LUMTI-140351 format. One record per atom (N, C-alpha, C): x, y, z. Coordinates in steps of 0.2 Angstrom, whole numbers, plus 5000, padded with zeros to 4 digits. Each point is the difference from the previous one (the first is absolute). Layout:
REM LUMTI-140351
XYZ ...
REM end
This chain:
REM LUMTI-140351
476249405098 499950054997 499750055004 500350084998 499950055004 499350035001 499949994995 499250054997 499749954994 499650014999 499450014995 499450054998 500049974994 499550054998 499549994996 499450005001 499449975001 499450084994 499949984994 499550034996 499550005002 499450065001 499249974999 499950034994 499649964996 500050014993 499249974999 499750044995 499249994998 499750055000 499650004994 499450054998 500050065002 499750055001 499850065002 499550005006 499950015005 499450035004 500149925002 500349955003 500249955003 500350005006 500150055002 500049995007 500750005002 500650014996 500749985002 500250045005 500150074998 500050065006 499749995007 499649994999 499649975005 500249955003 500149964997 500349945005 500750025003 500650014995 500550055004 499750045007 499550034999 500050045006 499849975005 499549924999 499949975005 500449975004 500649974996 500549945000 500650065006 500050064996 500550055001 499950065007 499450034997 499750075003 500650044996 500049994994 500250054997 499750014991 499850065002 499650034992 500750014994 499949964996 500650004994 499850054994 499350035001 500050054996 500150065003 500750054996 500350045002 500050064997 499750004996 499950044993 499550035003 499750074998 499550045000 499549974994 500149984996 499750014994 499749915002 500449965003 499849915004 499650025005 499950075005 499650015004 499450014996 500150064997 499350044999 499749934994 500049954997 499749974996 500049935004 500449995006 499849935004 500349964994 500449994996 500249944997 500850024999 500549945000 500650015001 500350014992 500550035001 500350034992 500849984999 500450005008 500449984998 500149965005 500749974999 500149945008 500250035006 499749955003 499950015008 500349935002 500450055007 500649945004 499650005009 500149955001 499949975009 500349965003 500250025004 500549935001 499349955007 500149944996 499649975008 500349975002 500750005002 500649995005 500750034998 500449985004 500650034997 500549944995 499549964998 500349964994 499549994994 499350025002 499650024994 499650054997 500350014996 499850064996 499450004995 499550025001 499450014996 499950044995 499649994992 500250034994 499350024998 499750075001 499350025000 499850004991 500249964995 499850034992 499550024999 499950074996 499350024996 499549934997 499550014999 499749954996 499650034995 500150064998 499650014997 500450024992 499649964994 500549994993 500550054998 499850065002 500550074996 500749995005 499949995006 500549995004 500649944999 499949944995 500249935001 500950025001 500250054995 500650045001 500249985007 499750055002 500449985007 499949955005 499549965000 499849935002 500549974999 500349994995 500849944996 500550045004 500050065003 500850005005 499950015005 499349985001 500049995009 500349904998 499749984997 500149935000 500549974995 500350024998 500750005000 500349975002 500149985008 500750015004 499549935005 499350004999 499749955005 500149935004 500049985003 500249945002 499449955001 499450045000 499349965000 499550045000 499449994999 499550034997 499549965005 499450075000 499350005003 499650034994 499649954996 499750004997 499250035003 499750044998 499550035005 499450024995 499749975002 499149994996 499550005003 499850084999 499050025007 499549944995 499849995008 499749974999 499350004995 499850085002 499550024996 500050004992 500750004999 500250014991 500149944998 500449975003 500249954996 500750024997 500149924995 500750014995 499850064997 500450064997 499950054996 500750004996 499950064993 500749994998 500750015002 499950055006 500749995002 500349965005 499649955003 500149965003 500349934996 499950004994 500349974994 500650024996 500250075000 500350004999 500850025005 499550025004 500749995008 500349934999 499449965001 500449915001 500449984994 499850044995 500549994994 500750024999 500050065005 500750054999 500349985006 499649965006 500649975007 500049954995 499849944996 500349934999 500550034995 499950024993 500550014997 500650025003 500250055005 500450035004 500549945004 499749955001 500149945004 500049985007 499450025004 499950005008 499949964998 499949965005 500149945004 499549965003 499750065004 499649975004 499550055004 499550025004 499450055003 499549965001 499650085002 499249935003 499650064996 499449985000 499350024996 499650035006 499850085001 499650015003 499450014997 499549985005 499350034999 499650065003 500250054997 499850065004 499250025001 499750045003 499650005001 499349965000 500549955005 499249975000 499350025003 500150015004 499250015002 499650044998 500350024994 499350024995 500049954994 499949965003 500049924994 499549965006 499749974999 499749925002 500549945000 499649955001 500749944998 499949964994 499250024997 500149984994 500550014995 499750085000 500450044995 500949995003 500249995008 500849994998 500149944999 499749954998 500149944998 500049994994 499750054995 500050014994 500750044998 500250025005 500550084995 500649965004 500049945006 500449974999 500449944995 499449984997 500149954995 500250054994 499950064998 500350044995 500850015000 500250005007 500750035002 500349944998 499949955003 500449925000 499949994992 499650004994 500150014995 500450044996 500250065001 500350075001 500849985001 500349975006 500649974999 500149925000 499749974997 500249944997 500550014997 500649945000 500650014999 500450075002 499650045002 500650055005 500349995005 500650045002 500249985007 499749995005 499350044998 499550005005 499549975001 500249944995 499349935000 500149975007 500750005003 499549965009 500150055003 500150065000 500150055007 499350005003 500250025004 499450005009 499650084997 499150005000 499550044999 499850035007 500350074999 499850015007 499450055000 499349985006 499550054999 500150055005 500050064997 500250075003 499250055000 500150065006 499750064997 500450055004 500150034997 500650045001 499550065006 499450034996 499750065004 500049965008 499749934998 499549965006 500649985006 500549984997 500849965003 499849945000 499849974996 499849924999 500749994996 500349955003 500549954998 500550015000 500150095001 500750024999 500649955006 499950015005 500249945005 500449934996 499549984997 500249934996 500450034995 499750054996 500650024995 500650015000 500150045008 500850015000 500349935002 499749965002 500349945003 500049954994 499850024996 500249984991 500650014998 499850065001 500750054997 500749985005 499850005007 500849965003 500249944996 499449954996 500349955002 500249984991 499650054996 500450004993 500750025002 500350055005 500750014999 500349964999 499849925006 500349954999 500149974992 499850014999 500049954993 500150034993 500450065004 500350034992 500549985000 500450014993 500849964999 500350035001 500649995003 500750075002 500050034993 500150055001 500250044992 500749994998 500250014994 500649994997 500450064999 500750015002 500350065002 500549994995 499950054995 500550014996 500750035000 500350015008 500450045001 500450074998 499450044998 500250085003 499350045000 500250055000 499250045003 499650024993 499249985002 499650054994 499250015003 499950055000 499350035001 499850034996 499449964997 499550044994 499750065005 500050074998 499750045004 499450015000 499450005004 499549994999 499550085002 500550065005 499750075001 500750025004 499750084996 500650025003 499850065003 500350055006 499850055002 500750075005 499850025001 500250035002 500050025006 500550025007 500050025008 500550065001 499650075001 500450024999 500750015009 500550024997 500549995003 500449954999 499849924994 500349945000 500050004995 499550024993 500250014994 499349924997 500249984993 499749944997 499949955002 499849955003 499649945001 499849974996 500349934999 499649974995 499749925004 499549974997 499849935007 500049974992 499949925002 499849954997 500449955005 499849944996 500449945002 500649984999 500449965005 500449984995 500149954999 500149974992 500049964999 500749954998 500650055003 500749945000 500450025003 500449975003 500550045005 500050035005 500250045001 500150045007 500150075001 500050065001 500250065001 500150045010 500750024998 500050055007 500150084997 499950025008 500250064998 500550034999 500250054996 500850014998 500049984993 499749944997 500149974994 499850044994 500449994996 499850024992 499649964995 499350044998 499649964996 500450024994 499449984995 499950054991 499249984998 500050075001 499250024997 500049994994 499449964998 499849974994 499450034997 499849994993 500750014994 500650054999 499850055003 500450065001 500749985001 500249975002 500749995002 500550045003 499450035007 500650035005 499949965005 500750025004 500249975004 499750045007 499849985006 499550035006 500249965006 500250035004 500249995007 499449985006 500049965003 499549975005 500350035007 499450065004 500050045002 499849965005 499349975003 499749985003 499549934997 499949985006 499549934998 499549995005 499349984996 499549985005 499849954998 499649965005 499549924998 499850025004 499149995000 499549975003 499950085005 500350064998 499950065003 500750005005 500349935000 500650035006 500750014997 500450045003 500850004999 500149954996 500649984997 500349944999 500550014997 500549995001 500849984997 500149974995 499449954998 500349964994 499549974999 499650014991 499549954999 500149954996 499549945002 500449954992 499249974996 500349964996 499649954998 499449985003 499450034996 499250025004 499950035003 500450055004 499850055001 499550054999 499650045003 499750064999 500850065001 499950044996 500750055001 499850074997 500050065005 500050064998 500850015000 500250024995 500450024999 500450104997 500450015006 500150084999 500550014997 500250044994 500450004997 500450065001 500650034999 500450034998 500450014996 499950054996 500650034994 499850044996 500450075001 499850054997 500050014995 499849974995 499850004993 499449954998 499549985006 499549975000 499450045003 499549994997 499350065005 499549945000 499250035000 499749955003 499650014991 500150044996 499849984994 500449984997 500749975000 500549934996 499549945003 499749995005 499849925000 499149985000 499949984999 499349974999 499749925001 499449985001 499749934998 500549984995 500349954998 500449964994 500650025001 500550035003 500550025002 500249905003 500850005000 500149945003 500750025004 500249985007 500550025001 500249925002 500850024998 500449945002 500950014999 500249945001 500750005004 500350014991 500550055000 500350014993 500349944995 500049994997 500249964993 499749964999 499349985002 499649944998 499250014996 500050064996 499550024997 500250044993 499950014995 500150064995 499150004997 499950084998 499350004999 500049964993 499349994996 500349964995 499250034995 500049974994 499450034997 500049934996 500149955001 499849954996 500249935004 499449955002 500449955003 499649944999 500149935001 499749944997 499849985007 499549974996 499649945008 499449964996 499749955006 499749974998 498950045001 499649984997 499550054998 499349925001 499650005006 499549985000 499150035000 499849984993 499250065004 499549965004 499850035002 499549985006 499449974992 499749915005 499649994995 499250054999 499950045005 499450064999 500150054995 500750024997 500150024996 499550014994 499850084997 499449984997 500450004993 500650054997 500149974994 501049994999 500049974996 500949994998 500550065000 500449985003 500450054998 500349994996 500350064995 500250014993 500850025002 500349994994 500650004998 500050084999 500450055005 500250085002 499350005003 499849985003 499550025004 500250065007 499950065001 500250055003 499749985008 500449985006 499749975007 500150055004 499949985006 500250055008 500449915004 500550055001 500549955002 500150015009 499949965004 500050015007 500449955002 500750025002 500449955007 500250065004 499949975006 500150045008 499750044999 500250075002 499450044999 500150064996 500249974994 500450034993 499049994994 500150044997 499450014995 500150034995 500449954994 500250014995 499650004991 500350024996 499449984993 500649974996 499549964997 500649954994 499649964996 500450014993 499749964996 500249925000 499749964998 500249915002 500349984993 500449955000 500149964994 500049945001 499349974999 500249925001 500449964996 500549975003 500549944997 499449954997 500250004992 499749934997 499550004998 499550065004 499250004997 499850064999 499349994996 500250095000 499249995005 499949985004 499350015006 500249955005 499750035006 499949955006 499550015001 499349935000 499449985002 500149995009 499450065000 499949985009 500149915001 500550005006 500249945002 500649994998 500250044995 500949954998 500450045004 500549994998 500750015003 500549994995 500650065001 500450004993 500550045002 500749994998 500550055001 499850054996 500150055004 500250074996 500550065000 500050054997 500450055001 499550095002 500050035005 499850064999 500650054997 499650064996 500550074999 499550045005 500450035003 499950055007 499950054997 499550055002 500150064999 500550065003 499849975006 500450045005 500549945005 500550025003 500649935004 499649975005 500049955002 499749975004 500749975003 500249985008 500349965003 499849945002 500049954998 500049954998 500549925003 500049955006 500449975000 499849924997 500549954997 500049944999 499349965006 499549984998 499749975002 499450055004 499850054997 499650065004 499549984998 499150005003 499549974998 499750084995 499649964995 499750095001 499350004997 499750054999 499250004996 499950034994 499649984997 499950054993 499350015001 499750044997 499450044999 500050034995 499449994997 499650054993 500250064999 500050034998 500650094996 499050005003 499650024997 499150025000 499749974998 499349965002 499950045008 500449945003 500350025008 500549975003 499749955004 500449944998 499749925002 500749965002 500049975006 500649955001 499649944994 500849984999 499849954992 500649955001 500650005004 500349954999 500950015006 500349965000 500550035003 500649954997 500649995004 500749984999 500650015005 500449974998 500850005003 500450034996 500450065002 500450014995 500749935001 500350014993 500349974999 500750024996 500150064999 500450044995 499850075003 500550025005 499850055001 500350074998 500749984994 500250084996 500149934994 499650054994 500149994994 500450034996 500849994997 500350044997 500249964991 499649955002 500249964993 499450014994 500349984995 499450024993 499349935003 499750034999 499349965001 499849944995 500449974999 500049934996 500549965008 500650024999 500450005006 499449995008 500150055002 499650025004 499249925003 499650024994 499749944999 499949955000 500849974998 499949915004 500549995004 500050055004 500649995007 499350005003 499350054999 499450005005 499849944998 500049974994 499549945002 500449955002 500650004998 500449945004 500150005009 499950055002 500050015006 499249985003 499550034996 499449975000 500049945001 500149934997 500049955003 500649975006 499649965003 500449995005 500050015007 500249985003 500150025010 500350055000 499950055006 500350035005 500749964998 500249975002 500849985001 500250014991 499849974994 500150014996 500050054997 499650055001 500050064997 500650045003 500150005008 500550045001 500949974994 500149935000 500249974999 500350024993 499549994995 499750034991 500550085002 499950045005 500050054997 500550035002 500449975005 500949985000 500249984993 499749954997 500249974994 500150064995 499550044998 499750034996 500750065000 500650035005 500250064999 500749954996 500149944997 500449974998 500750005001 500450044995 500749985002 500250095002 499550035001 500150065005 499550015005 500449985003 499549955010 499950075004 499649975004 499950075006 500350005003 500250085002 500650005007 499550005004 500450025005 499450015009 499650074999 500350044997 499450084998 499749984995 499949994995 499549984996 499549925001 500449975004 499549945004 499550055003 500250035004 499450025005 499750044997 499950064996 499750004995 499349964997 500449964996 499649964997 499449945002 500450005008 499649965005 499650015004 500050065002 499950065006 500249945006 500549975003 500349975005 500550015000 500149985007 500750035003 500549934997 500750015000 500649964998 499849945005 499950015005 499949945007 499549964997 499450054999 499449964997 500049934993 500550034997 500349974993 500649945003 500350015003 500549945003 499449945003 499550035006 499649935001 499649964993 500050064996 499649944994 500549974998 500850034998 500449944996 500349955003 499949995006 500349955008 499449954999 499450014996 499649954999 499849984992 500350044998 500149984991 500550014998 500349934996 500749974997 499950034993 499550024998 499950054993 500350075001 500250015006 500250084998 500650005007 500550074999 500649995003 500050084999 500350015007 500550084999 500549974999 500550034996 500850004998 500350075002 500549975002 500450075003 500749984997 500250084997 500549984996 500650075001 500449995001 500350065003 499650045003 499850074998 499450035006 499450014996 499949954994 499450014997 499549945005 499350025000 499749935003 499550004995 499749934998 499450024994 499549925001 499450034999 499549935003 499950004992 500349915000 499949974994 499749925001 499849984995 499549934998 500749974999 499949935003 500549964997 499949984992 499350004996 500250014994 500350024995 500150075003 500150054998 501049994999 500250005006 500849964998 500049964995 499649944999 500249944996 499950034994 499450014999 500050054992 500450035001 500250045003 500750064997 500649974996 500449955006 500349944998 500049974994 499549975000 499749994992 500050024997 499850065000 499950054993 500950025000 500450005004 500850025000 500249954995 499849945001 500249944996 500050004994 499350024998 499949994995 500250034995 500150075000 500250074999 500649974999 500549985002 500649995001 500249944994 499549945001 500249964993 499850024996 499450044997 499750014996 500750074997 500350025003 500750084998 500549955000 499949945002 500949974999 499949974992 499449955001 499949984991 500150044996 499950054998 500250064996 500450045000 500649995005 500550085003 500649934999 500349964997 500549955001 500550035004 500250095000 500650024999 500050035008 499450005004 499850035005 499949955006 500650025004 499949965007 499150005004 499850044999 499450015005 499850075001 499350045004 499650024999 500450055004 500150085000 500250035004 499250035005 500350035006 499450005004 499550054995 500150045000 499550054996 499849984996 500149954996 499849964996 499449965001 500449975007 499449965002 499450045001 500150055004 499350035006 499950044991 500250034995 499350004995 499749974997 500249945000 499649934996 499549965008 500050015006 499650005006 499550055001 500250064999 499950075003 499949975008 500449985002 500149995009 500450075002 499850015006 500250065004 501049985002 500150034999 500850004999 500249975007 499850025004 500349975007 499749955001 499449964997 499849935002 500149974995 500250014994 500449964996 500949995003 500250065003 500749975003 499949955004 499649995004 499649975005 500149924998 499650004993 500049944998 500649974995 500350024999 500650014994 500749975008 499750045005 500549975005 499949925004 499249995000 499949935001 500249964994 499750004997 500349974991 500649965002 500650075001 500649985000 500149985006 500150005004 500049965006 499749945003 499250004996 499949934999 500249934995 500550054995 500249954996 499850024993 499250024999 499750004996 500250044994 500850055001 500150044995 500950015001 500250044995 500750025001 500250074998 500450045002 500250054998 500750035000 499950054994 500950035000 499850085000 500050035007 499850055002 499350034999 499750034995 499350025000 499649944993 500649944997 499849974995 499549945005 499649984997 499649935006 500049964992 499949925002 500249964996 499949935002 499749954998 500049945001 500749965004 499849975005 500749965003 500249954992 500750025001 500549954995 500050014993 499650094998 499950004994 500750044998 500250014994 500450034997 500050014994 500550064997 499950014993 500649964996 499849984995 500249944997 500550014995 500750035000 500350024995 500249964995 500350014992 500349964998 500650015003 500449944998 500950015002 500250054997 500050014993 500250084997 500050055005 499149995003 499850075004 500350015007 500249925002 500450035007 500550024999 500349974993 500950025000 500250075000 499450024995 499850094998 499950045008 499549975003 500050015007 500550045006 500549925000 500550015003 500650055000 499950004991 500450064998 499950085002 499550025000 499550035001 500250035006 499949945008 500250015004 500550025005 500549974994 500850035001 500150064998 499950014994 500050084999 499750055008 499449985000 500050055004 500249995006 500249945003 500450005006 500750035000 500350014993 500550044999 499850085001 499750004995 499950095003 499750015005 500049975006 499650015005 499450055002 500550075001 499150045002 500250044993 500250004995 500250054992 499449964997 499350035001 499749974995 499850014993 500249954995 500150004992 499149994997 499850034997 499450004996 499949954997 499549964997 499949964998 500450014992 499850024996 500450034992 500749965003 500250065006 500849975001 500249935002 499349955004 500449965002 499749944993 499750024996 499849974993 500650014996 500250025000 500850034995 500349955002 500150015008 500649965002 500049934999 499449985000 500049925001 499849994991 499850044994 499949984994 499349975000 499450055004 499449955000 499450045000 499449994996 499350065000 500250025005 499750085000 500050045008 499149965001 499849994998 499549954999 499949925005 500349974998 500449955003 500450015009 500550054996 500150025009 499450035006 499750034998 499450025004 499749955003 499849964996 499549955002 500349955005 500949994998 500449955007 499950065005 500250054997 500150055009 499250005004 499650004997 499449975005 499749955003 500449944997 500149935004 500250025002 500850025002 500450015004 499850035006 499450085001 499950015004 499549985002 499449954996 499649965004 500349925005 500849995000 500449965002 500450025007 499650074999 500650045007 500750004998 500049984996 501050024996 499850084999 500050004998 499950094997 499350055004 500350065004 499750035003 499950104995 499549994998 499850084998 499950055004 500350064997 499950055005 499850074997 499550025002 499650064998 499749984989 500049945001 500049984994 500449994995 500650025001 500350014992 500749995004 500449995005 500649985003 500249925001 500249965000 499949925001 500749995000 500149965008 500449985003 499749945004 501049964999 499649935001 500050005008 499649935000 500250005010 500650005004 500349934997 500750005001 500250075003 500150054997 500450054998 499550035005 499350025001 499650045005 500449935007 499749965000 500249975009 500750025000 500449994996 500850015003 500150105001 499450034997 500150095004 499749985007 499549974998 499650005008 500649995005 500349934999 500349975003 500650075004 500250034993 500650075003 499650055005 499550004997 499450075005 500049965009 500149965000 499749965006 500850015004 500449974995 500950035004 500050075001 499950034995 500150085001 499650035006 499149965001 499950075005 500349925009 500449974998 500249945007 500650085002 500050034997 500850044999 499650075003 499650034995 499850065001 499450005000 499750075003 499050014999 499950044995 500550024996 499650044996 500349974993 499450004992 500350004997 500050054995 500550044996 499950054994 499949984994 499950034995 500149994994 500249994998 500850035001 500549994998 500249955004 500249955005 499949955003 499649944995 499549995000 499749954996 500150004993 500150084996 500549994992 500549955000 500650005005 500749965002 499749945000 499449985005 499949945004 499749974992 499850034996 499649954992 500450034997 500550034998 500650004996 499750034994 499450055003 499550024992 499950094999 499850014997 500150095001 499150005001 499950095002 499650025003 499549974996 499749994993 499650014998 499549925002 500549965001 499649945002 500249995007 500450055004 500049995006 499450015004 499650054998 499450045003 499349945000 499950004995 499449944998 500249935004 500649985000 500149935005 500050035006 500250065003 499950015007 499149995002 499750044995 499250004999 499749935001 500349974996 499749925001 500349975007 500450015002 500449975008 499550035005 500050064999 499150065005 499649964997 499749964994 499449985001 500049935001 500549955000 500149945003 500150005008 499950065002 500150025009 500749975003 500450014996 500849975001 500350085003 499950054998 500250085002 499350044999 500350065004 499450055002 500350074998 499650054997 500650064999 499850025006 500450055000 500250055006 500450054999 500350065006 500350054996 500949985000 500250034994 500649974998 500049954997 499449945000 500149944997 499749975002 500349904999 499549985004 500149935005 499749975003 499949975005 499849935000 500349965002 499749925001 499450035004 499649944996 499349995004 500149945008 500050035002 500049935006 499649945000 
REM end
């Protein structure tokens, strides 16, 4: 791991800023109000080493929003408790926030030890251990310090270095993403954003998308730890100098996201898990207004609790949020919710569905289904949910906020999902989806043929309407079923192998007479009524037999009303190929002569040959497609 981020959390006036200064020599209070009031209001950053960034966050309850922006990307946490105060409200709230965001390691700093005697320190330590019981800090070391008297600072620095070795490598999702936590302008350079790289890598000259605005901006320069660099990557603190004539400082602020284009769309509805803190004072009610904090973003939302009217403290449930302003959310992102007023952290969870376009009932069923299961199960269930309209690469990137290469790695480990390549298309598909669609097609055919004895099978378009499948994916399934012997087909009519239309002997005899007549006509198509007169049969019966012959491939229908036998068509096709063996260009007159027909029939026939990719139209006539 190149760099790690460590956040200092805790109640106001417990000495977080002083500790950062004692460790690094940097006073992170940079705002005039912070210096005047002696209180941290916004995020402060200092570097303990080239690999370790310290983030100092506000401890006052009014600035918890800023605190969450700072700790949204930390790898480890220092929970700072003042020896003269002990555990205070924001000590508890900050610990809750860190736990909900999935921070896994850290240490406890008992600061201002010079202001307390040994007995009092033992009592405070006991309170702290009770506080962190069953949290990620349960077995964390406790370092005694005094930032003012320089007590324990070297030990704390050594503990931080030891923490670094215990931090797990971050998962890289294969594309660049940064939650913006600060924006400023530098004369002569323009707009600069800062934040932690939460995924991928970025180089000078790259183009990124500014979200939720959806504007593309170019990277003019990069810095990390105050040094110019050519590239930043996962885990780095990065200052990004952006250049684009269409953006300015006023377009960007904390809460924006910079990402490689194609991975996010602003959303106003999300599905998620939600677990309420046990210390929460009241249940969360259906449609309650809450604040959602995700990364450095804060948006207001209404909550829909699935299958419940309320959620009690300590309970967990699948939920859907209706957002009042667009949010940039990735699949699996951690988030926090706070009450609207008065503000208090009450819970948090993980994003299960980062875009919802379906009706509430459909979306609720999916979110509930995703709620139960492991991480791997959720991936499979999400892919399954797209059914016969599977995810292509472009859509998969948006749904999962993961690169195709990251998805490849998951596909390689799970035989329940596959990438399917078909001609120019590539889809992410669950194996169960393929099996289910094949079974549905077979069932639809059996049901249809049991009620339609004069039909050979179903047209491809009829199958699409019954299955609601994506047409290209349906073509892949039908081709696969034909190749594996599960289906037979005649043109675009699909039917079970061995199935045939069963005609009576009199019907077969009449059909042969009809085909003989059409063979003799060649390319001068009679009307149905005329054929019926010649055969002295009802027009309705002739139409039925014509439809059957068409399904069997014995008759070709052109423009819906011209009917020719396949035998005549194949003969004409042979004549065409012979013609092109000696000549390059076919005129309408040439074709009329070959087909022995009039212009009335020649023009639709020529267009049919074009559609069949046998000829193509050019100046002066037709040419053969190689």
